[in-house]
MILUM-462261 format. One line per field, with one value per atom (N, C-alpha, C): x, y, z. Coordinates in Angstrom, 3 decimals. Each point is the difference from the previous one (the first is absolute). Layout:
xx X, ...
yy Y, ...
zz Z, ...
***
This chain:
xx 70.820, -1.168, -1.208, -1.135, -1.237, -0.528, -0.422, -0.540, -1.512, -0.721, -1.454, -0.421, -0.890, -0.485, -1.158, -0.220, -1.070, -1.353, -0.246, -1.312, -0.285, 1.052, -0.189, -0.592, 0.121, -0.436, -0.998, -1.129, -0.985, -0.023, 0.439, 0.032, -0.324, -0.570, -0.140, 1.375, 0.088, 1.289, -0.129, 0.729, -0.066, 1.063, 1.073, 1.091, 1.127, 0.442, 1.220, -0.302, 0.315, -0.375, 1.163, -0.296, 0.978, -0.620, 0.860, -0.452, -0.339, -1.175, -0.442, 0.611, 0.885, 0.681, -0.374, 0.039, -0.464, 0.641, 1.291, 0.725, -0.467, -0.746, -0.446, -1.496, -0.717, -1.444, -0.350, 0.609, -0.361, 0.362, 1.156, 0.435, -1.008, -0.451, -0.937, -1.295, -0.505, -1.259, 0.138, 1.130, 0.181, 0.302, 0.777, 0.520, -0.667, -0.727, -0.662, 0.960, 1.107, 0.992, -0.580, 0.601, -0.466, 0.488, -0.463, 0.236, -1.297, 0.070, -1.215, -0.755, 0.729, -0.638, 0.988, -0.516, 0.841, -0.297, 1.038, -0.139, 0.151, -0.918, 0.094, 0.396, 0.692, 0.257, -1.245, -0.673, -1.310, 0.030, 1.012, 0.042, 0.089, 0.474, 0.136, -1.339, -1.060, -1.290, -1.151, 0.318, -1.045, -0.798, 0.506, -0.733, -0.894, -1.290, -0.939, 0.249, -0.175, 0.180, 1.470, 0.249, 1.360, 0.547, 1.170, 0.596, 0.338, 0.576, 0.292, -1.239, -1.110, -1.211, -0.577, 0.173, -0.450, 0.733, 1.337, 0.772, -0.357, -0.163, -0.316, -1.319, -1.003, -1.299, 0.112, 0.788, 0.158, 0.749, 1.053, 0.793, -0.793, -0.836, -0.808, -0.970, -0.361, -0.899, 0.645, 1.340, 0.717, 0.762, 0.282, 0.852, -0.556, 0.164, -0.237, 1.014, -0.424, 0.877, 0.005, 1.118, 0.050, 0.503, -0.368, 0.391, 1.046, 1.045, 1.114, 0.292, -0.135, 0.195, 1.324, 0.374, 1.253, -0.202, -1.244, -0.255, -0.934, -0.336, -0.935, 0.571, 1.308, 0.687, -0.718, -0.209, -0.812, 0.626, 1.323, 0.650, 0.204, -0.420, 0.221, -0.816, 0.471, -0.798, -0.841, 0.182, -0.925, -1.351, -1.092, -1.310, -0.034, -0.829, -0.219, -0.509, 0.447, -0.407, -1.284, -1.145, -1.272, -0.305, 0.523, -0.170, 0.710, 1.202, 0.736, -0.760, -0.526, -0.708, -1.280, -0.661, -1.196, 0.369, 1.115, 0.458, 0.401, 0.644, 0.412, -1.216, -1.015, -1.210, -0.724, -0.053, -0.633, 0.719, 1.330, 0.772, -0.247, -0.014, -0.245, -1.388, -0.976, -1.348, -0.041, 0.793, 0.037, 0.757, 1.134, 0.899, -0.423, -0.614, -0.335, 1.237, 1.045, 1.232, -0.191, 0.915, -0.024, 0.308, 0.860, 0.285, 0.711, 0.122, 0.619, 1.117, 1.148, 1.137, 0.666, 0.781, 0.890, 1.089, 0.777, 1.207, -0.160, 0.642, 0.033, 1.129, -0.340, 1.022, -0.700, 0.764, -0.606, 0.725, -0.718, 0.588, -0.179, -0.994, -0.344, 0.271, 0.620, 0.238, -0.130, -0.819, -0.187, -0.542, -0.812, -0.591, 0.918, 1.212, 0.980, 0.118, -0.185, 0.126, 1.450, 0.631, 1.408, 0.167, -1.108, 0.040, 0.999, 0.096, 0.836, -0.750, 0.350, -0.665, 0.858, -0.360, 0.844, -0.419, 0.970, -0.332, -0.504, -0.657, -0.598, 0.804, -0.123, 0.570, -0.821, 0.663, -0.683, -0.255, -1.149, -0.360, -1.519, -0.457, -1.419, -0.838, 0.479, -0.753, -0.248, 1.011, -0.148, -0.947, 0.061, -0.944, -1.430, -0.306, -1.371, -0.425, 0.900, -0.300, -0.288, 0.850, -0.174, -1.248, -0.239, -1.175, -1.279, -0.067, -1.182, -0.207, 1.077, -0.117, -0.350, 0.577, -0.340, -1.478, -0.494, -1.413, -0.888, 0.373, -0.783, 0.004, 1.160, 0.117, -0.787, 0.128, -0.715, -1.514, -0.450, -1.433, -0.487, 0.789, -0.397, -0.002, 1.026, 0.089, -0.946, -0.373, -0.849, 0.725, 1.305, 0.817, 1.236, 0.574, 1.280, 1.096, 0.971, 1.143, 1.220, 0.775, 1.296, 1.058, 0.835, 1.088, 1.332, 0.849, 1.308, 1.102, 0.895, 1.221, 0.912, 0.605, 0.861, 1.472, 0.846, 1.444, 0.393, 1.037, 0.381, 1.510, 0.400, 1.417, 0.400, -0.942, 0.260, -0.914, 0.349, -0.839, -0.226, -0.951, -0.331, 0.504, 0.539, 0.474, -1.130, -1.236, -1.103, -0.700, 0.422, -0.615, 0.196, -1.094, 0.031, -0.174, -0.062, -0.238, 0.580, 0.042, 0.487, -1.037, 0.450, -0.923, -1.068, 0.386, -0.981, -1.039, 0.395, -0.975, -0.988, 0.520, -0.848, -0.969, 0.505, -0.800, -1.120, 0.372, -0.983, -1.086, 0.405, -0.968, -0.975, 0.477, -0.872, -1.077, 0.403, -0.991, -0.958, 0.480, -0.883, -1.024, 0.442, -0.933, -0.998, 0.422, -0.891, -0.785, 0.259, -0.582, 0.237, 1.235, 0.427, 0.798, 0.567, 0.786, 1.356, 0.865, 1.367, 0.292, 0.599, 0.705, 1.466, 0.527, 1.331, 1.037, 0.834, 1.013, 1.301, 0.340, 1.199, 1.267, 0.052, 1.179, 0.207, -1.092, 0.136, 0.553, -0.405, 0.572, 1.503, 0.398, 1.434, 0.759, -0.534, 0.665, 0.168, -1.071, 0.078, 0.908, -0.023, 0.875, 1.463, 0.347, 1.374, 0.350, -0.914, 0.290, 0.076, -0.798, -0.078, 0.594, 0.539, 0.747, -0.846, -1.178, -0.777, -0.182, -0.453, -0.193, -1.369, -0.060, -1.309, -0.895, 0.586, -0.816, -0.706, 0.614, -0.668, -1.218, 0.116, -1.136, -1.142, 0.309, -1.031, -0.670, 0.792, -0.557, -0.889, 0.187, -0.787, -1.340, -0.337, -1.220, -1.019, -1.264, -1.089, -0.333, 0.201, -0.277, -1.430, -0.942, -1.402, -0.297, 0.874, -0.215, 0.617, 0.812, 0.728, -0.882, -0.303, -0.864, 0.787, 1.098, 0.719, 1.486, 0.824, 1.440, 0.370, 0.994, 0.708, 1.418, 0.469, 1.397, 0.540, 1.238, 0.589, 1.514, 0.649, 1.441, 0.356, 1.282, 0.465, 1.394, 0.533, 1.364, 0.873, 1.031, 0.876, 1.269, 0.157, 1.172, 1.062, -0.135, 0.988, -0.316, 0.197, -0.275, -1.483, -0.756, -1.444, -0.689, -1.312, -0.790, -1.187, -0.335, -1.109, -1.054, -1.242, -1.138, -0.384, 0.539, -0.175, -0.953, -0.306, -0.909, 0.468, 1.303, 0.515, 0.982, 0.008, 0.830, -0.844, 0.542, -0.617, 0.032, -0.870, 0.017, 1.317, 0.800, 1.307, -0.126, 1.042, -0.014, -0.361, 0.541, -0.361, -1.487, -0.653, -1.443, -0.766, 0.468, -0.632, 0.112, 1.151, 0.185, -0.944, -0.161, -0.904, -1.448, -0.316, -1.335, -0.335, 0.953, -0.231, -0.274, 0.769, -0.260, -1.396, -0.412, -1.327, -1.094, 0.190, -0.966, -0.116, 1.129, -0.007, -0.660, 0.190, -0.562, -1.493, -0.418, -1.360, -0.937, 0.541, -0.835, -0.096, -0.789, -0.171, -0.677, 0.636, -0.498, 0.060, -1.039, -0.001, 1.254, 0.746, 1.329, 0.082, 0.608, 0.211, 1.384, 0.458, 1.299, -0.211, 0.683, -0.044, 1.203, -0.257, 1.093, -0.450, 0.716, -0.435, 0.995, 1.171, 0.989, 0.855, 0.621, 0.730, -0.887, -1.233, -0.979, 0.346, 0.181, 0.398, -1.195, 0.269, -1.077, -0.887, -1.248, -0.951, 0.462, 0.536, 0.408, 1.091, 0.855, 1.040, -0.621, -0.961, -0.690, -0.783, -0.592, -0.774, 0.907, 1.209, 0.943, 0.351, 0.150, 0.295, -1.177, -1.202, -1.187, -0.099, 0.388, -0.015, 0.980, 1.092, 0.955, -0.647, -0.765, -0.716, -0.967, -0.713, -0.947, 0.721, 1.137, 0.755, 0.448, 0.497, 0.434, -1.167, -1.154, -1.172, -0.458, 0.043, -0.416, 0.970, 1.275, 0.961, -0.323, -0.529, -0.375, -1.370, -0.934, -1.374, -0.368, 0.318, -0.253, -1.454, -0.924, -1.413, -0.342, 0.866, -0.272, 0.068, 0.672, 0.125, -1.337, -0.961, -1.319, -1.119, 0.363, -1.001, -0.764, -1.307, -0.820, 0.107, -0.060, 0.164, -1.360, -0.032, -1.210, 0.048, -0.946, 0.066, -0.816, -0.640, -0.729, 0.329, 0.324, 0.290, -1.274, 0.157, -1.174, -0.429
yy -57.528, 0.838, -0.562, -0.041, -0.481, 1.015, -0.470, 0.875, -0.188, 1.115, -0.020, 0.418, -0.748, 0.383, 0.971, 0.793, 0.993, -0.621, -1.175, -0.621, -0.451, -0.067, -0.480, 1.057, 1.270, 1.092, 0.869, 0.290, 0.911, 1.253, 1.105, 1.246, 1.162, 1.080, 1.213, 0.461, 0.394, 0.383, 1.362, 0.976, 1.366, 0.296, -0.760, 0.275, 0.739, 1.139, 0.676, 1.456, 0.381, 1.321, 0.760, 1.251, 0.883, 0.649, 0.411, 0.812, 1.398, 0.483, 1.322, 1.053, 0.823, 1.019, 1.398, 0.964, 1.359, 0.590, -0.234, 0.629, -0.508, -1.100, -0.579, 0.187, 0.645, 0.165, 0.576, 1.135, 0.719, -0.805, -0.648, -0.811, -1.123, -0.651, -1.112, 0.486, 1.129, 0.509, 0.500, 0.611, 0.561, -1.066, -1.016, -0.954, -1.372, -0.282, -1.310, -1.137, -0.136, -1.028, -1.410, -0.907, -1.384, -0.774, 0.452, -0.687, -0.692, -1.227, -0.763, 0.491, 0.503, 0.417, 0.817, 0.653, 0.780, -0.387, 0.113, -0.186, 1.351, 0.323, 1.254, -0.298, 0.948, -0.058, 0.528, -0.842, 0.345, 1.299, 0.157, 1.154, 1.331, -0.019, 1.240, 0.544, -0.784, 0.400, -0.093, -0.047, -0.202, 1.264, 1.148, 1.237, 0.235, 0.157, 0.211, 1.348, 0.049, 1.251, 0.333, 1.168, 0.431, -0.522, 0.489, -0.359, -1.490, -0.646, -1.433, -0.830, 0.262, -0.770, 0.333, 1.250, 0.371, -0.829, -0.077, -0.793, -1.482, -0.471, -1.414, -0.361, 0.841, -0.261, -0.041, 0.915, 0.050, -1.210, -0.399, -1.142, -1.297, -0.061, -1.193, -0.270, 1.036, -0.185, -0.799, -0.055, -0.630, -1.269, -0.182, -1.114, -0.689, -1.321, -0.678, 0.492, 0.038, 0.418, -1.051, -0.075, -0.744, 0.959, -0.268, 0.836, -0.719, 0.733, -0.563, 0.930, -0.522, 0.817, -0.243, 0.967, -0.099, 0.242, 0.140, 0.419, -0.919, -1.157, -0.884, -0.542, -0.250, -0.526, -1.245, -0.960, -1.164, -0.864, 0.071, -0.831, 0.664, 1.250, 0.733, -0.586, 0.196, -0.343, 1.185, 1.173, 1.117, -0.346, 0.579, -0.269, 0.420, -0.673, 0.428, 1.433, 0.748, 1.401, 0.042, 0.064, -0.074, 1.272, 1.134, 1.223, -0.139, -0.550, -0.262, -0.981, -1.057, -1.016, 0.554, 0.902, 0.628, 0.823, 0.739, 0.772, -0.918, -1.111, -0.961, -0.594, -0.350, -0.579, 1.010, 1.245, 1.042, 0.167, 0.018, 0.127, -1.190, -1.205, -1.195, 0.041, 0.479, 0.113, 1.010, 1.061, 1.018, -0.486, -0.639, -0.384, -1.316, -0.880, -1.351, -0.686, -0.181, -0.620, -1.477, -0.549, -1.442, -0.757, 0.565, -0.562, 1.037, -0.313, 0.887, -0.778, 0.643, -0.684, 0.875, -0.652, 0.666, -1.004, 0.293, -0.767, -0.890, -1.145, -0.914, 0.445, 0.936, 0.623, 0.786, 0.783, 1.009, 1.321, 1.085, 1.343, 0.801, -0.372, 0.749, -0.853, 0.614, -0.673, 1.030, -0.305, 0.920, 1.343, 0.002, 1.241, 0.839, -0.460, 0.752, -0.645, 0.790, -0.499, 0.142, -1.129, 0.015, 0.455, -0.028, 0.287, -0.913, -1.222, -1.014, -1.323, -0.918, -1.295, -1.012, -0.248, -0.783, -1.464, -0.916, -1.434, -0.521, -1.142, -0.642, -1.229, -0.431, -1.306, -1.112, -0.992, -1.070, -1.161, 0.067, -1.056, -0.160, -1.048, -0.340, 1.082, 0.579, 1.042, 1.197, 0.391, 1.133, -0.348, -1.216, -0.422, 0.172, -0.515, 0.091, 1.456, 0.822, 1.423, 0.695, -0.226, 0.671, -0.508, -1.308, -0.561, 0.606, 0.157, 0.606, 1.426, 0.762, 1.384, 0.060, -0.889, -0.045, -0.329, -0.942, -0.346, 1.195, 0.771, 1.183, 1.012, 0.219, 0.970, -0.472, -1.273, -0.515, 0.063, -0.314, 0.087, 1.436, 0.940, 1.408, 0.529, -0.341, 0.487, -0.747, -1.215, -0.804, -0.530, -0.251, -0.511, -0.670, -0.917, -0.597, 1.051, -0.152, 0.906, -0.705, 0.725, -0.495, 0.480, -0.915, 0.340, -0.161, 1.012, -0.008, -0.397, -0.852, -0.304, 1.222, 0.314, 1.180, -0.409, 0.950, -0.213, 0.201, -0.695, 0.112, 0.043, 0.531, 0.250, -0.552, -0.642, -0.625, -1.202, -0.878, -1.154, -0.030, -0.845, -0.134, -1.337, 0.012, -1.249, -0.998, 0.515, -0.910, -0.521, 0.399, -0.542, -1.511, -0.707, -1.462, -0.629, 0.844, -0.521, 0.979, -0.412, 0.886, 1.079, 1.071, 1.060, -0.528, -0.847, -0.477, -0.932, -0.766, -0.819, 0.888, 1.017, 0.954, 0.694, 0.501, 0.708, -0.914, -1.227, -0.950, -0.307, -0.211, -0.354, 1.142, 1.228, 1.140, 0.118, -0.003, 0.218, -1.181, -1.216, -1.156, -0.007, 0.257, -0.049, 1.163, 1.144, 1.155, 0.011, -0.961, -0.011, 1.341, 0.484, 1.219, -0.395, 0.996, -0.216, 0.663, -0.237, 0.501, 1.024, 1.094, 0.876, -0.368, -0.733, -0.598, 0.933, 0.575, 0.954, -0.740, -0.058, -0.735, 0.660, 1.324, 0.715, -0.210, -0.003, -0.175, -1.372, -1.017, -1.327, 0.032, 0.639, 0.069, 0.759, 1.153, 0.809, -0.792, -0.620, -0.756, -1.221, -0.635, -1.162, 0.400, 1.139, 0.491, 0.342, 0.686, 0.468, -1.142, -1.051, -1.082, -1.310, 0.035, -1.123, -1.269, 0.122, -1.183, -0.075, -1.133, -0.228, 0.545, 1.016, 0.546, -1.013, -0.990, -1.013, -0.894, -0.182, -0.748, 0.773, 1.321, 0.856, -0.221, 0.060, -0.192, -1.362, -1.021, -1.354, -0.159, 0.873, -0.093, 0.702, 0.612, 0.792, -0.756, 0.073, -0.611, 0.897, -0.464, 0.841, 0.519, -0.753, 0.400, 1.262, 0.351, 1.190, 1.260, -0.131, 1.141, 0.723, 1.268, 0.781, 1.059, 0.516, 1.104, -0.116, 0.465, 0.145, 1.477, 0.306, 1.276, -0.237, 0.901, 0.049, 1.384, 0.059, 1.288, -0.125, 1.145, 0.039, 0.207, -0.080, 0.151, 0.623, 0.269, 0.502, -1.107, -0.368, -1.105, 0.560, -0.255, 0.475, -1.084, -1.069, -1.079, -1.005, 0.390, -0.899, -0.087, 0.963, -0.001, 0.782, -0.199, 0.609, 0.716, 1.189, 0.783, 0.195, -0.267, 0.122, 1.480, 0.685, 1.449, 0.438, -0.870, 0.346, 1.237, 0.181, 1.194, -0.339, -1.259, -0.449, -0.840, -0.192, -0.944, -1.400, -0.866, -1.398, -0.626, -0.555, -0.563, -1.420, -0.452, -1.323, -1.141, -0.047, -1.123, -0.050, 1.155, 0.021, -0.445, 0.412, -0.504, -1.520, -0.538, -1.456, -0.697, 0.587, -0.580, 0.117, 1.069, 0.170, -1.152, -0.382, -1.117, -1.285, -0.229, -1.177, 0.071, 1.203, 0.160, -0.279, 0.445, -0.309, -1.503, -0.669, -1.447, -0.713, 0.530, -0.624, 0.285, 1.252, 0.418, 0.127, -0.002, 0.254, 1.497, 0.397, 1.424, 0.725, 1.079, 0.787, 1.474, 0.759, 1.443, 0.627, 0.723, 0.477, 1.509, 0.651, 1.449, 0.367, 1.161, 0.537, 1.177, -0.059, 1.084, 0.926, 1.291, 0.980, 1.171, 0.246, 1.001, 1.127, -0.086, 1.079, -0.024, 1.149, 0.136, -0.479, 0.462, -0.472, 0.522, -0.891, 0.426, 0.474, 0.401, 0.329, -1.229, 0.255, -1.095, -1.015, 0.473, -0.910, -0.968, 0.450, -0.888, -1.131, 0.362, -1.031, -0.940, 0.559, -0.814, -1.016, 0.410, -0.923, -1.148, 0.322, -1.040, -0.961, 0.551, -0.848, -0.914, 0.511, -0.819, -1.165, 0.221, -1.096, -1.095, 0.411, -0.987, -0.795, 0.703, -0.665, -1.003, 0.414, -0.863, -1.276, 0.136, -1.173, -0.941, 0.575, -0.836, -0.742, 0.678, -0.638, -1.114, 0.160, -1.067, -1.260, 0.177, -1.155, -0.521, 0.923, -0.352, 0.714, -0.577, 0.664, 0.405, -0.706, 0.329, 1.387, 0.574, 1.334, 1.079, -0.268, 1.010, 0.353, -0.914, 0.264, -0.144, -0.121, -0.231, 1.278, -0.100, 1.154, 0.253, 1.277, 0.392, -0.017, -0.625, 0.020, 1.243, 0.885, 1.275, 0.038, -1.083, -0.047, -1.287, 0.134, -1.188, -0.793, -1.315, -0.868, 0.054
zz 0.341, 0.258, -0.724, 0.704, -0.600, -1.003, -1.160, -1.037, -0.075, -0.007, -0.101, -1.393, -0.625, -1.321, 0.117, -1.047, -0.021, 0.284, -0.561, 0.139, 1.429, 0.828, 1.368, 0.917, -0.359, 0.856, -0.751, 0.638, -0.562, 0.864, -0.551, 0.753, -0.926, 0.518, -0.812, -0.474, -1.247, -0.571, -0.666, 0.528, -0.526, -1.038, -0.024, -0.929, 0.697, -0.588, 0.441, 0.340, 1.238, 0.481, 0.615, 0.352, 0.633, 1.229, 0.919, 1.105, -0.509, 0.354, -0.449, 0.912, -0.555, 0.776, -0.499, 0.911, -0.285, -1.245, -0.166, -1.099, -1.363, -0.008, -1.267, -0.254, 0.922, -0.167, -1.373, -0.310, -1.221, -1.241, 0.046, -1.145, -0.266, 1.054, -0.175, -0.628, 0.464, -0.538, -1.432, -0.313, -1.346, -1.032, 0.372, -0.990, 0.057, 1.075, 0.133, -0.389, 0.703, -0.355, 0.096, -0.754, -0.054, 1.225, 1.160, 1.266, 0.376, 0.467, 0.260, 1.230, 0.993, 1.253, 0.827, 1.034, 0.905, 1.449, 0.820, 1.444, 0.679, 0.920, 0.756, 1.447, 0.621, 1.432, 0.695, 0.743, 0.555, 0.793, 0.858, 0.899, -0.739, -1.243, -0.762, -0.481, 0.114, -0.573, 1.008, 1.266, 0.995, 0.324, -0.387, 0.207, -1.208, 0.243, -1.106, -0.658, -1.304, -0.732, -0.219, -0.565, -0.252, -1.310, -0.360, -1.282, -0.117, 1.057, -0.158, -0.327, 0.683, -0.274, -1.372, -0.434, -1.347, -1.058, 0.127, -0.951, 0.111, 1.220, 0.198, -0.674, 0.169, -0.614, -1.519, -0.555, -1.457, -0.516, 0.689, -0.433, 0.165, 1.031, 0.240, -1.147, -0.746, -1.133, -1.134, 0.003, -1.112, 0.390, 1.298, 0.408, 1.246, 0.081, 1.274, 1.043, 1.251, 1.086, 1.100, 0.715, 1.252, 1.073, 1.251, 1.130, 0.842, 0.352, 0.769, 1.173, 1.226, 1.184, 0.692, 0.856, 0.749, 1.493, 0.445, 1.382, 0.771, -0.526, 0.678, 1.302, 0.017, 1.193, 0.528, -0.893, 0.321, 1.087, 0.178, 1.002, 1.341, 0.149, 1.246, 1.140, 1.240, 1.173, 0.454, -0.609, 0.224, -0.624, 0.502, -0.607, -1.465, -0.779, -1.376, -0.019, -0.988, -0.147, -0.831, 0.685, -0.706, -0.783, 0.430, -0.792, -1.341, 0.046, -1.241, -0.880, 0.591, -0.775, -0.617, 0.694, -0.571, -1.234, 0.081, -1.152, -1.153, 0.346, -1.024, -0.693, 0.780, -0.582, -0.880, 0.431, -0.807, -1.329, 0.041, -1.234, -0.919, 0.576, -0.807, -0.634, 0.734, -0.557, -1.146, 0.115, -1.052, -1.233, 0.221, -1.091, -0.647, 0.796, -0.470, -0.595, 0.814, -0.499, -0.268, -0.784, -0.233, 1.287, 0.829, 1.317, 0.855, 1.301, 0.994, 0.690, 0.181, 0.617, 1.058, 0.844, 0.954, 0.357, 1.028, 0.286, 1.231, -0.031, 1.131, 0.924, 0.898, 0.830, 1.099, 0.761, 0.851, -0.220, 0.167, -0.110, 1.278, 0.816, 1.207, 1.230, 1.014, 1.271, 1.120, 0.978, 1.109, -0.425, -1.070, -0.476, -0.861, -0.238, -0.800, -1.375, -1.049, -1.369, -0.442, -0.275, -0.421, -1.439, -0.780, -1.433, -0.708, 0.503, -0.640, 0.069, -0.888, -0.087, 0.753, 1.252, 0.900, 0.012, -0.065, -0.066, 1.336, -0.067, 1.170, 0.407, 1.255, 0.370, -0.633, -0.509, -0.728, 0.943, 0.681, 0.940, 0.026, 0.673, 0.014, 0.669, 1.076, 0.687, -0.911, -0.750, -0.915, -1.135, -0.502, -1.046, 0.486, 1.184, 0.513, 0.176, 0.485, 0.209, -1.331, -0.991, -1.291, -0.709, 0.041, -0.669, 0.564, 1.306, 0.606, -0.511, -0.117, -0.467, -1.488, -0.795, -1.426, -0.180, 0.785, -0.094, 0.321, 1.011, 0.346, -1.146, -0.592, -1.091, -1.221, -0.347, -1.171, 0.218, 1.194, 0.291, -0.137, 0.483, -0.049, -1.428, -0.774, -1.377, -0.938, 0.386, -0.867, -1.210, 0.141, -1.113, 0.569, -0.808, 0.384, -0.063, 0.888, 0.065, -0.585, -0.802, -0.452, 0.978, 0.482, 0.903, -0.720, 0.137, -0.658, 0.960, -0.458, 0.735, -0.009, 1.137, 0.081, -0.069, -0.359, 0.113, 1.455, 0.458, 1.410, 0.157, 1.162, 0.277, 1.359, 0.693, 1.287, 0.151, 0.942, 0.320, 1.506, 0.439, 1.410, 0.540, 1.213, 0.591, 0.204, 0.248, 0.291, -1.240, -1.194, -1.210, -0.056, -0.300, 0.039, -1.369, -1.055, -1.340, -1.010, -1.251, -1.055, -0.304, -0.641, -0.393, -0.937, -0.960, -0.982, 0.638, 1.008, 0.712, 0.752, 0.671, 0.716, -0.947, -1.096, -1.011, -0.523, -0.358, -0.533, 1.026, 1.256, 1.032, 0.267, 0.038, 0.266, -1.073, -1.261, -1.061, -0.120, 0.229, -0.104, 1.131, 1.218, 1.137, -0.049, -0.536, -0.093, -1.303, -0.878, -1.347, -0.687, 0.106, -0.676, -1.241, -0.675, -1.206, 0.135, -0.979, 0.063, -1.083, 0.404, -0.916, 0.169, -0.958, 0.144, -0.604, 0.864, -0.453, -0.295, -1.288, -0.440, 0.541, -0.072, 0.475, 1.497, 0.774, 1.444, 0.352, -0.764, 0.229, -0.255, -1.104, -0.313, 1.087, 0.425, 1.021, 1.295, 0.470, 1.245, -0.131, -1.167, -0.210, 0.102, -0.580, 0.101, 1.455, 0.677, 1.359, 1.004, -0.215, 0.979, -0.511, -1.213, -0.554, -0.102, -0.620, -0.328, -1.514, -0.474, -1.432, -0.402, -0.866, -0.377, -0.701, -0.661, -0.663, 1.020, 1.158, 1.069, 0.492, 0.041, 0.359, -0.991, -1.290, -1.021, 0.137, 0.255, 0.108, 1.235, 0.995, 1.220, -0.058, -1.140, -0.147, -0.852, 0.401, -0.764, -1.193, -1.223, -1.168, -0.058, 0.532, -0.082, 0.803, 0.936, 0.827, -0.604, -1.037, -0.554, -1.020, 0.267, -0.884, -0.788, 0.558, -0.647, 0.302, -0.953, 0.197, 0.089, 0.816, -0.025, -0.511, -0.842, -0.415, 0.347, 0.437, 0.370, 0.018, 0.160, 0.176, 1.459, 0.299, 1.373, -0.012, 1.178, 0.130, 0.571, -0.726, 0.381, 0.633, 1.297, 0.732, 0.149, -0.728, 0.061, 1.079, 1.264, 1.113, 0.325, -0.440, 0.242, -1.111, -0.122, -1.060, 0.639, -0.507, 0.545, -1.085, 0.351, -0.915, -0.114, -0.999, -0.110, -1.106, -0.952, -1.117, -0.755, -0.098, -0.674, -1.122, -0.418, -1.107, -0.958, -1.208, -0.919, 0.610, -0.476, 0.429, -0.458, 0.907, -0.389, -0.538, -0.645, -0.634, 0.958, 1.236, 0.875, 0.328, 0.068, 0.274, -1.236, -1.190, -1.228, -0.063, 0.365, -0.030, 0.973, 1.185, 0.980, -0.470, -0.715, -0.576, -0.961, -0.832, -0.922, 0.787, 1.048, 0.842, 0.614, 0.431, 0.604, -1.019, -1.232, -1.054, -0.203, -0.029, -0.192, 1.171, 1.171, 1.203, 0.155, -0.229, 0.341, -1.194, -1.216, -1.165, -0.276, -1.007, -0.304, 1.163, 0.459, 1.129, -0.389, 0.336, -0.265, 0.607, -0.835, 0.376, -0.122, 1.004, -0.083, 0.500, -0.450, 0.398, 0.937, 1.143, 0.984, -0.184, 0.082, 0.019, 0.865, 1.115, 0.968, 0.202, -0.569, 0.104, -1.263, -0.305, -1.261, -1.145, -0.001, -0.974, -1.386, -0.964, -1.346, -0.817, -1.231, -0.921, -0.214, -0.318, -0.142, -1.043, -1.097, -1.074, 0.452, 0.924, 0.517, 0.833, 0.836, 0.776, -0.907, -1.029, -0.939, -0.695, -0.367, -0.634, 0.938, 1.287, 0.985, 0.132, -0.034, 0.078, -1.215, -1.160, -1.201, 0.104, 0.721, 0.211, 0.856, 1.028, 0.815, -0.864, -0.880, -0.889, -0.914, -0.531, -0.903, 0.715, 1.228, 0.755, 0.272, 0.324, 0.278, -1.253, -1.142, -1.255, -0.385, 0.322, -0.281, 0.795, 1.220, 0.814, -0.404, -0.294, -0.367, -1.298, -1.153, -1.283, -0.203, 0.635, -0.176, 0.544, 0.839, 0.543, -1.072, -1.103, -1.051, -0.617, 0.093, -0.587, 1.020, 1.270, 1.038, 0.308, 0.058, 0.347, 1.492, 0.383, 1.390, 0.688, 1.182, 0.828, 0.872, -0.139, 0.700, 1.280, 0.358, 1.255, 0.735, 1.272, 0.790, 0.222, 0.022, 0.209, 1.452
***
């Protein structure tokens, strides 16, 4: 595996963050934990006013935020949802996040929202289609978009390339960035029997802006990306490889079900920090950049 040194990549670096979840709102405001930043689910805050926006505004005064969406459906053949994009842009203008992300997938087909992150066929026609839509979204938002690799449980007969080649080509041609999900690479590698290190080697480090870490449900013959367990050892191991490959990258832990007490999540985040410092000792004293360039 190719190793990238810190000096080779210049990127905004936020440090170590957590997904901001409702059950932790009050704890964050009362205790001001030593978390570098938080990621919000964009759709949870698109309605102006109300208690969620009140907490968000208060927390934003103390922490950098990034926005992460689940409904963009960038790979769909349905038209882009401009009403959704207007709400997304309004939220971004209000929150002033460090960056905005969503998934490289589709969720809507024939006007029906599956409420799932469905993989795309990996071929040239799909690349051109997605790149055109990403360009439209980036032009409308006035900012680069981070696209996340999804976990998958099926493949397409017409796919003509690997997932990592497809992912790399989309972001490069659209001049977008990557939210690189370590757990999703592990899940898909198990399900489709490929080498996750080959995936890492197929990605341009300069495009990687953020890491996701999460747990999953292991059924033996297949793995499901459930975000309801602690980060398991194989994902931690892959995280270390990703650090060596991509350099220091802003890292956060996702937890969407069976959400533990905040202190438990914080301990897990500290483990991520410890692993990163073992690879890059300079991170122990590195100042955090709180605004993206």
